[in-house]
C-alpha positions as CSV (number, residue, x, y, z in Angstrom):
1,M,0.4,12.9,11.3
2,D,0.9,15.3,8.4
3,K,-1.1,14.1,5.4
4,S,1.7,15.0,3.0
5,L,3.8,12.3,4.6
6,L,1.1,9.8,3.8
7,A,0.7,10.8,0.2
8,G,4.0,9.5,-1.0
9,S,3.7,6.1,0.8
10,T,0.1,5.1,0.3
11,T,0.7,3.1,-2.9
12,V,3.5,1.0,-1.5
13,L,1.5,0.3,1.7
14,I,-1.5,-0.9,-0.3
15,L,0.7,-3.0,-2.6
16,K,2.5,-4.5,0.4
17,L,-0.9,-5.6,1.8
18,L,-1.8,-7.3,-1.5
19,E,1.6,-9.1,-1.6
20,D,0.3,-11.3,1.3
21,Q,-3.2,-11.9,-0.1
22,D,-6.0,-10.7,-2.4
23,M,-8.2,-8.2,-0.6
24,Y,-11.3,-6.1,-1.1
25,G,-11.3,-2.4,-0.4
26,Y,-12.7,-2.3,3.1
27,Q,-10.4,-5.1,4.1
28,M,-7.4,-3.1,2.9
29,I,-8.6,0.0,4.9
30,S,-9.1,-2.1,8.1
31,S,-5.9,-4.1,7.7
32,L,-3.8,-1.0,7.1
33,A,-5.3,0.8,10.1
34,E,-4.7,-2.2,12.3
35,R,-1.1,-2.9,11.2
36,S,-0.2,0.8,11.6
37,N,-1.9,1.2,15.0
38,H,-4.3,3.7,13.2
39,T,-1.5,5.9,11.9
40,F,-2.9,5.2,8.4
41,D,-6.7,5.5,8.4
42,L,-7.5,5.7,4.8
43,K,-10.9,6.8,3.5
44,A,-12.6,5.0,0.6
45,G,-12.4,8.3,-1.4
46,T,-8.6,8.0,-1.2
47,L,-8.3,4.2,-1.7
48,Y,-10.5,3.6,-4.7
49,P,-9.0,6.1,-7.1
50,L,-5.6,4.7,-6.2
51,L,-6.7,1.2,-6.9
52,H,-8.4,2.3,-10.2
53,N,-5.1,3.9,-11.3
54,L,-3.0,0.8,-10.3
55,E,-5.4,-1.4,-12.2
56,K,-5.2,0.9,-15.3
57,N,-1.4,0.6,-15.1
58,G,-1.4,-3.2,-14.8
59,I,-0.1,-3.2,-11.2
60,V,-3.2,-4.8,-9.8
61,E,-6.1,-6.8,-11.2
62,S,-9.6,-7.0,-9.8
63,Y,-12.2,-9.8,-9.8
64,E,-15.6,-10.3,-8.2
65,K,-16.3,-13.0,-5.6
66,I,-19.4,-13.8,-3.7
67,A,-18.8,-13.6,0.1
68,E,-20.3,-15.9,2.7
69,N,-23.2,-13.4,3.2
70,E,-24.1,-13.7,-0.5
71,R,-22.7,-10.2,-1.2
72,T,-20.5,-9.8,-4.2
73,R,-17.2,-8.1,-3.4
74,K,-14.5,-6.8,-5.7
75,Y,-11.1,-8.2,-4.8
76,Y,-7.7,-6.9,-5.9
77,H,-4.7,-9.0,-6.8
78,L,-1.1,-8.0,-7.3
79,T,0.0,-8.8,-10.8
80,R,3.5,-10.1,-11.8
81,N,4.3,-6.5,-12.9
82,G,2.9,-5.3,-9.6
83,K,5.2,-7.5,-7.6
84,K,8.2,-6.1,-9.6
85,Y,6.9,-2.6,-9.1
86,L,6.5,-3.2,-5.3
87,K,10.1,-4.4,-5.0
88,E,11.3,-1.3,-6.8
89,K,9.2,1.0,-4.6
90,E,10.4,-0.8,-1.4
91,A,14.0,-0.3,-2.5
92,E,13.3,3.4,-3.1
93,W,11.6,3.7,0.2
94,Y,14.5,2.1,2.1
95,A,17.1,4.4,0.4
96,Y,15.0,7.4,1.1
97,S,14.2,6.6,4.7
98,N,17.9,5.7,5.4
99,A,18.9,9.1,3.9
100,V,16.3,11.0,6.0
101,N,17.4,9.1,9.2
102,S,21.0,9.9,8.5
103,V,20.3,13.6,8.3
104,L,18.1,13.5,11.4
105,R,20.9,11.8,13.3
106,G,23.5,14.4,12.2
107,G,25.0,12.3,9.5
108,L,25.4,9.1,11.6
109,C,24.1,6.0,9.9
110,Y,23.4,3.0,12.1
111,A,21.9,0.5,9.6
112,E,22.4,-0.3,6.0
């Protein structure tokens, strides 16, 4: 898949994962790969700057928690503002993808 297609959707995909539950970085990478049948195989070097920026903007918050193996992990949580932001981004994505699909189908629109 063309990496430029991924660039615009990475944020909303990560936020959608966090809507279901708090997660740590590797868990997000694994879950996204699994849910997308490995279409989205993020690298840590892509994920962590994104998470840092989302945290800086109040979209996510992080906290540390000791895992069962006594290792401390940094978990991320979707804030109230993050939930609102996700809904806005989902609406934008649906409008965009419907428009692209309409063009690809020659102007025919099958779903609204």
